[in-house]
N, C-alpha and C positions, 0 to 999 in steps of 0.2 A: 318664379317672381324673383325679382332682385332684392338683395338684402339693402335696407335703408340704413346708411351708415352717415352719422353727423360729423362735421369738421372736429368737434370736441372728442369723438371716438378715435378719429385719426390722430390727434395731438396727443392723447392720453396713452398710446401705445408704448412710447419709449420713456417710461418714468424711471427705468433701472438706471440709465446713464445719464442722470441729470447733472448738467454742467451750466454754470453761468457763463454765457458768451459775452465777451465785451469786444469793442472796436478800439484798437490802441493805435493813436496816431503819433508818428515822430516827425520832427521837423530838423532838416539839417541845412545848413547854409553852402552853397555851391561855390566853386573858386570865383565865379563871376560876381558873387554878392547877393544873389536872388536866393529865395526860400523855397525848399522842395520838401513837400509832404508825402510821407508814405504810410499806409494803413494797413492793419493787419487784424483778423479776427482772432482771438485768443480764448481758449476755454480754461476757465478757472475751476478747479476741482471743487466738489460740494465740501462744505465746511471750511473753506480757506478764505482768509480775509483777502479782498480784491487788492487794495493798496499794498499789502506786504506781499503778495504773490508778484505784483509788478516791480516792486522794489528788488525783490530776489532775482526776478527775471533779468532786469537791467544790470545788477552787479555781475551775475553770470555771464552776461554777454560780453563785457568789457575784457 
């Protein structure tokens, strides 16, 4: 007989690697003057402030 597994059981397995995933959207202006959007999923470490983490990420990428 098959084991009955709920969705909560499946989701609860990866509690060790808990991260806050956010979608980060950047906009740039092309040479023709139109706006281009690019998005990226970023994992913020647990205990880290999201705003400060993104600020540090943007400063390091310049």
